[in-house]
C-alpha positions as CSV (number, residue, x, y, z in Angstrom):
1,M,10.9,-11.4,2.5
2,L,7.8,-9.3,1.8
3,E,6.2,-8.2,5.2
4,L,2.5,-8.7,4.3
5,R,1.3,-5.9,6.5
6,P,-2.1,-6.6,8.0
7,T,-4.0,-3.4,7.3
8,C,-4.3,-0.3,5.1
9,E,-2.1,2.5,6.4
10,N,-4.8,5.1,5.7
11,C,-8.1,3.6,6.6
12,D,-7.0,0.6,8.8
13,K,-9.1,-1.9,6.6
14,A,-8.0,-5.5,7.3
15,L,-5.7,-6.9,4.5
16,P,-5.1,-10.6,5.4
17,P,-2.3,-12.4,3.5
18,D,-4.8,-13.7,0.9
19,S,-6.4,-10.3,0.2
20,D,-7.0,-9.2,-3.4
21,E,-7.4,-5.7,-2.1
22,A,-3.8,-5.1,-0.8
23,M,-1.6,-2.7,-2.8
24,I,2.1,-2.0,-2.1
25,C,4.7,0.4,-3.2
26,T,8.4,-0.4,-3.7
27,Y,9.0,0.2,0.1
28,E,6.1,-2.1,1.0
29,C,3.9,0.8,2.1
30,T,0.5,-1.0,2.2
31,F,-2.9,0.5,1.3
32,C,-6.2,-1.0,0.2
33,K,-7.2,-0.9,-3.4
34,E,-10.0,1.6,-2.7
35,C,-7.7,4.2,-1.1
36,V,-5.1,3.8,-3.8
37,E,-7.6,4.3,-6.6
38,T,-9.9,7.0,-5.1
39,L,-7.9,9.0,-2.7
40,L,-4.2,8.5,-3.5
41,E,-4.6,8.2,-7.3
42,N,-1.7,5.7,-7.4
43,V,0.7,8.0,-5.7
44,C,2.3,6.7,-2.5
45,P,2.0,9.4,0.2
46,N,5.3,8.3,1.7
47,C,7.6,8.0,-1.2
48,G,5.8,9.3,-4.3
49,G,6.0,6.0,-6.1
50,G,3.2,4.0,-7.6
51,F,1.4,0.9,-6.4
52,E,1.1,-2.7,-7.5
53,K,-1.1,-5.6,-6.3
54,R,0.6,-7.3,-3.4
55,P,1.3,-11.0,-4.2
56,I,-0.4,-13.7,-2.2
57,R,1.9,-15.9,-0.3
58,P,1.0,-19.6,-0.7
59,K,-0.8,-20.9,2.4
60,G,1.8,-23.5,3.0
61,Q,4.5,-20.9,3.3
62,L,2.6,-18.8,6.0
63,T,3.7,-21.1,8.8
64,K,7.4,-20.7,7.8
65,H,7.1,-17.0,6.8
66,P,4.0,-15.6,8.6
67,A,2.4,-12.2,7.8
68,K,3.4,-9.3,9.9
69,K,1.0,-8.7,12.9
70,Q,2.0,-5.1,13.8
71,K,-0.1,-2.5,12.1
72,V,1.3,0.5,10.3
73,Y,-1.6,3.0,10.8
74,K,-0.9,6.6,9.9
75,P,-3.8,8.2,8.0
76,V,-2.7,10.4,5.2
77,E,-2.5,14.2,5.9
78,F,-4.3,15.3,2.7
79,K,-3.3,18.9,3.0
80,V,0.3,18.0,2.9
81,F,-0.2,15.1,0.4
82,E,-2.1,17.2,-2.2
83,K,1.0,18.9,-3.4
84,L,2.9,15.6,-3.9
85,K,-0.1,14.0,-5.6
86,A,-0.5,16.9,-8.0
87,E,3.1,16.7,-9.0
88,K,3.1,12.9,-9.5
89,K,-0.3,11.6,-10.5
90,D,0.0,12.3,-14.2
91,I,3.5,10.8,-14.5
92,A,3.7,7.0,-15.0
93,P,5.3,5.4,-11.9
94,R,8.2,4.1,-13.9
95,N,9.0,7.7,-14.9
96,R,8.7,9.4,-11.5
């Protein structure tokens, strides 16, 4: 079951279950669309993979399968991340 994490890991922006701004990688690392597009350039700083729009769980299912409440807030260390981003950003995620 997808966790539906409540905030961007980098900037702590709220990403409620119905957010169109939530982006996830294959491990469910969760970032806002702005961070993914402008800072991360579609490279997950945790795994090197790409991002996709997080699906929106139907409201009727949130009672049975609620969104996660615990935040994962660990701002990206850009000095460390720059090397990974440089290696991966020009490679399509499916080819990484």
